[in-house]
C-alpha positions as CSV (number, residue, x, y, z in Angstrom):
1,M,0.0,0.0,0.0
2,C,2.8,2.4,0.9
3,T,4.8,1.8,-2.2
4,A,1.7,2.1,-4.4
5,L,1.0,5.5,-2.9
6,W,4.6,6.7,-3.2
7,G,4.8,5.3,-6.7
8,S,1.9,7.6,-7.7
9,A,3.6,10.6,-6.2
10,A,6.2,11.3,-9.0
11,P,3.7,11.7,-11.8
12,C,1.3,13.6,-9.5
13,V,4.1,16.1,-8.6
14,K,4.8,16.7,-12.2
15,R,1.0,17.1,-12.9
16,G,0.8,19.4,-9.9
17,Y,3.5,21.7,-11.4
18,A,1.3,22.1,-14.5
19,L,-1.9,22.7,-12.6
20,F,-0.3,25.3,-10.3
21,S,1.7,26.9,-13.1
22,V,5.0,26.1,-11.4
23,A,7.8,26.3,-14.0
24,A,10.5,23.7,-14.4
25,D,13.2,26.4,-13.7
26,A,11.5,27.7,-10.5
27,P,13.0,25.6,-7.7
28,F,11.7,27.9,-4.9
29,S,8.1,27.7,-6.2
30,Q,8.5,23.9,-6.3
31,L,9.6,24.0,-2.6
32,V,6.5,26.0,-1.8
33,F,4.4,23.4,-3.4
34,A,6.2,20.6,-1.4
35,G,5.9,22.6,1.8
36,W,2.1,22.9,1.6
37,R,1.8,19.2,0.8
38,F,3.8,18.0,3.8
39,A,2.8,20.7,6.4
40,L,-0.9,20.0,5.7
41,A,-0.2,16.2,5.8
42,G,1.4,16.6,9.2
43,L,-1.6,18.6,10.5
44,L,-3.9,15.8,9.1
45,V,-2.0,13.1,11.0
46,L,-2.1,15.1,14.2
47,L,-5.8,15.8,13.8
48,V,-6.6,12.1,13.4
49,T,-4.3,11.3,16.3
50,S,-6.2,13.8,18.5
51,L,-9.6,12.5,17.4
52,K,-8.5,9.0,18.4
53,G,-8.0,10.4,21.9
54,R,-4.2,10.2,21.9
55,R,-1.8,13.0,22.9
56,I,-0.3,15.2,20.2
57,V,2.1,17.2,22.3
58,P,5.6,15.6,22.1
59,G,7.5,14.8,25.3
60,R,11.0,16.0,25.9
61,D,12.5,12.6,24.9
62,E,10.6,12.7,21.6
63,I,11.9,16.1,20.3
64,K,15.2,14.7,19.1
65,P,13.7,11.7,17.2
66,I,11.2,14.0,15.5
67,L,13.9,16.4,14.4
68,C,16.2,13.7,13.2
69,I,13.4,11.9,11.2
70,S,12.2,15.2,9.7
71,L,15.7,16.2,8.7
72,F,16.2,13.1,6.5
73,Q,12.6,12.1,5.5
74,S,11.2,15.6,4.8
75,M,13.8,18.3,4.6
76,L,16.8,16.9,2.7
77,Q,14.9,14.2,0.8
78,Y,12.3,16.5,-0.6
79,V,14.5,19.6,-1.3
80,C,16.4,17.3,-3.6
81,Y,13.4,15.4,-4.9
82,Y,11.1,18.3,-5.9
83,I,13.9,20.3,-7.6
84,G,15.3,17.2,-9.3
85,L,12.0,15.9,-10.5
86,S,11.5,19.0,-12.6
87,G,14.5,18.0,-14.6
88,T,13.6,14.4,-15.4
89,T,10.6,12.3,-16.4
90,G,8.0,10.8,-14.0
91,T,9.1,7.3,-15.0
92,K,12.8,8.0,-14.5
93,G,12.1,9.8,-11.2
94,S,10.1,6.8,-9.9
95,V,12.8,4.3,-10.8
96,L,15.5,6.5,-9.2
97,S,13.4,7.0,-6.1
98,G,13.2,3.2,-5.8
99,T,16.9,3.0,-5.1
100,Q,16.3,4.3,-1.6
101,T,15.8,0.6,-0.7
102,F,19.4,-0.2,-1.7
103,F,20.8,2.7,0.4
104,A,18.6,1.6,3.4
105,L,20.0,-1.9,3.1
106,L,23.6,-0.7,2.9
107,L,23.3,1.7,5.8
108,A,21.6,-0.9,7.9
109,H,24.4,-3.4,7.2
110,F,27.1,-1.1,8.4
111,L,25.3,0.6,11.3
112,L,22.8,-2.0,12.7
113,P,24.3,-5.3,14.1
114,N,21.2,-7.4,13.3
115,D,20.6,-6.1,9.7
116,K,23.6,-7.5,7.8
117,L,23.6,-8.0,4.1
118,T,23.6,-11.6,2.9
119,R,24.9,-12.8,-0.5
120,R,21.4,-12.7,-2.0
121,K,20.7,-9.2,-0.7
122,T,24.0,-8.0,-2.1
123,L,23.1,-9.6,-5.5
124,G,19.8,-7.8,-5.3
125,C,21.5,-4.5,-4.7
126,I,23.8,-5.0,-7.7
127,C,20.8,-5.8,-9.9
128,G,19.0,-2.7,-8.6
129,F,21.9,-0.3,-9.3
130,A,22.4,-1.9,-12.7
131,G,18.8,-0.9,-13.4
132,V,19.6,2.7,-12.5
133,L,22.6,2.6,-14.9
134,A,20.3,1.2,-17.6
135,L,18.3,4.4,-17.4
136,G,21.1,6.2,-19.3
137,L,22.1,4.9,-22.7
138,G,25.4,3.1,-22.2
139,G,25.6,3.3,-18.4
140,L,25.6,6.9,-17.1
141,D,25.5,8.4,-20.5
142,G,22.4,10.6,-20.6
143,F,22.3,10.9,-16.8
144,N,21.3,14.4,-15.9
145,L,23.0,15.6,-12.6
146,A,20.7,18.6,-12.1
147,G,17.6,16.3,-12.4
148,D,18.5,12.6,-12.1
149,G,21.4,13.3,-9.7
150,L,19.2,15.3,-7.2
151,V,16.5,12.6,-7.3
152,L,19.2,10.0,-6.6
153,L,20.5,12.1,-3.7
154,S,17.0,12.3,-2.3
155,A,16.9,8.5,-2.3
156,V,20.1,8.4,-0.2
157,S,18.4,10.7,2.3
158,A,15.3,8.5,2.3
159,G,17.5,5.4,3.0
160,A,19.1,7.2,5.9
161,G,15.6,8.2,7.1
162,A,14.6,4.6,7.3
163,L,17.5,3.8,9.5
164,V,16.8,6.8,11.8
165,S,13.1,5.7,12.0
166,R,14.2,2.2,13.0
167,L,16.4,3.6,15.7
168,F,13.9,6.1,17.3
169,T,10.4,4.7,16.7
170,P,10.3,1.6,18.9
171,G,8.4,2.3,22.1
172,R,7.0,5.6,20.7
173,D,3.7,6.6,19.0
174,P,4.4,6.5,15.2
175,M,1.5,8.8,14.5
176,L,2.8,11.5,16.8
177,L,6.3,11.2,15.3
178,T,5.0,11.2,11.7
179,G,2.7,14.2,12.3
180,W,5.3,16.4,13.8
181,Q,8.1,15.4,11.4
182,L,5.9,16.1,8.4
183,L,4.7,19.4,9.9
184,I,8.2,20.6,10.7
185,G,9.6,19.5,7.4
186,G,6.8,21.0,5.5
187,C,7.2,24.4,7.3
188,F,10.9,24.3,6.6
189,L,10.3,23.7,2.8
190,L,7.6,26.4,2.7
191,T,9.9,28.9,4.5
192,V,12.9,28.2,2.2
193,G,10.7,28.4,-0.9
194,T,8.9,31.7,0.2
195,L,12.2,33.4,1.2
196,G,13.6,32.5,-2.2
197,G,10.7,34.3,-3.9
198,G,8.7,31.1,-4.7
199,A,4.9,31.1,-5.0
200,L,2.1,29.0,-6.6
201,G,1.2,30.5,-10.0
202,T,-2.5,29.7,-10.2
203,V,-5.0,27.9,-7.9
204,S,-7.7,25.8,-9.6
205,L,-10.2,23.2,-8.4
206,G,-8.2,20.5,-10.2
207,G,-5.0,21.6,-8.5
208,V,-6.7,21.7,-5.1
209,L,-8.1,18.2,-5.5
210,L,-4.7,16.9,-6.6
211,L,-3.0,18.5,-3.7
212,G,-5.6,17.0,-1.4
213,Y,-4.8,13.5,-2.7
214,M,-1.1,14.1,-2.2
215,I,-1.7,15.3,1.4
216,A,-3.7,12.1,2.1
217,L,-1.2,9.8,0.5
218,S,1.7,11.4,2.5
219,A,-0.2,11.2,5.8
220,A,-1.2,7.5,5.2
221,A,2.1,6.2,3.7
222,F,4.5,7.9,6.2
223,T,2.4,6.8,9.2
224,I,2.2,3.2,8.1
225,W,5.9,3.1,7.1
226,T,7.1,4.6,10.4
227,A,5.0,2.1,12.3
228,L,6.4,-0.8,10.3
229,L,10.0,0.4,10.9
230,G,9.3,0.5,14.6
231,K,8.3,-3.2,14.6
232,F,10.5,-4.9,12.0
233,P,14.1,-4.8,10.8
234,V,15.1,-2.1,8.2
235,G,16.1,-4.8,5.7
236,K,12.8,-6.6,5.9
237,V,10.6,-3.5,5.5
238,S,12.8,-1.7,3.0
239,L,12.6,-4.6,0.6
240,F,9.1,-3.5,-0.4
241,G,10.5,-0.2,-1.6
242,F,11.7,-2.0,-4.7
243,L,8.0,-1.8,-5.8
244,I,8.0,2.0,-5.9
245,P,9.5,2.2,-9.5
246,V,7.1,-0.5,-10.7
247,F,4.0,1.5,-9.5
248,G,5.6,4.8,-10.5
249,T,6.1,3.7,-14.1
250,L,2.5,2.5,-14.3
251,F,1.1,5.7,-12.9
252,S,3.3,7.8,-15.1
253,A,1.8,6.1,-18.1
254,L,-1.8,6.7,-16.8
255,V,-1.4,10.2,-15.5
256,L,1.2,11.7,-17.8
257,G,0.8,9.6,-20.9
258,E,4.5,8.8,-20.9
259,D,5.7,6.0,-23.2
260,I,6.9,3.3,-20.8
261,L,7.5,0.6,-23.5
262,T,11.1,1.6,-24.3
263,V,14.1,-0.7,-24.2
264,R,15.8,1.5,-21.6
265,N,12.8,1.7,-19.2
266,L,11.9,-2.0,-19.5
267,T,15.5,-3.1,-19.0
268,A,15.7,-0.9,-15.8
269,L,12.4,-2.4,-14.5
270,V,13.5,-5.9,-15.2
271,L,16.8,-5.4,-13.3
272,V,15.0,-3.7,-10.4
273,S,12.4,-6.5,-10.3
274,G,15.2,-9.0,-10.3
275,G,16.5,-7.3,-7.1
276,I,13.1,-7.7,-5.6
277,A,13.0,-11.4,-6.3
278,V,16.5,-12.1,-5.1
279,A,16.3,-10.0,-1.9
280,N,12.8,-11.4,-1.0
281,S,13.9,-14.9,-1.4
282,A,16.7,-14.2,1.1
283,A,14.1,-12.8,3.6
284,K,11.8,-15.8,3.2
285,Q,14.7,-18.3,3.7
286,K,15.7,-16.5,6.9
């Protein structure tokens, strides 16, 4: 469910740029768009938490976890993601975003004693990175640093965010952590974008409805994902992230009308899917 929601985000962001008249060369306006999405998603999570009769005021021992999770999962990740996505296609952005799984597995291997890479997981990582290289003709040829590079950097931040969530979530309310980290991260993006002179060009009913969907998907996906990382090892949960590019490619075809039946895209998806199969077989054996 989480990966399907996140897979739909890339084409929706690009569609949102068009509906709100946000130009591809207007990074601060893109951050304003991202800021509204995450700040309102955070408020939605906190509202639902309050309606369920649970506290929404964080304790002193929860402030550091909230700031750390927000730094990697909202601030750094989406500054790079939103700016980078304007310089690449929805399909390509989705596949690159899917590499966050590999970074999460690698970081967990080096920093968590009970989340080591096995031979099969290593082979899965190799297949996945080969899929990223296949996006450019002849390896990295055609790889755009200003677009693809920033989206890839956002994936590194997302991988680090999974590790941070695993460290800080156990024993704490995942909805409280998610609500505040989204709200703080969203306000940060909104502030940076506004100070840089960014603004939404036009506001239409279609744009508001699309933004509403993105707010809901962020609130649901981040809450569930944080809860899962609080209960299960990073390696086990993050494996499902391999499905993000699969869903993203399908939604890019449906929402943006992109041609997904190219040799480059199909090769990348086959290699990433191979990583799914190999890594999941390792998890099942264990």
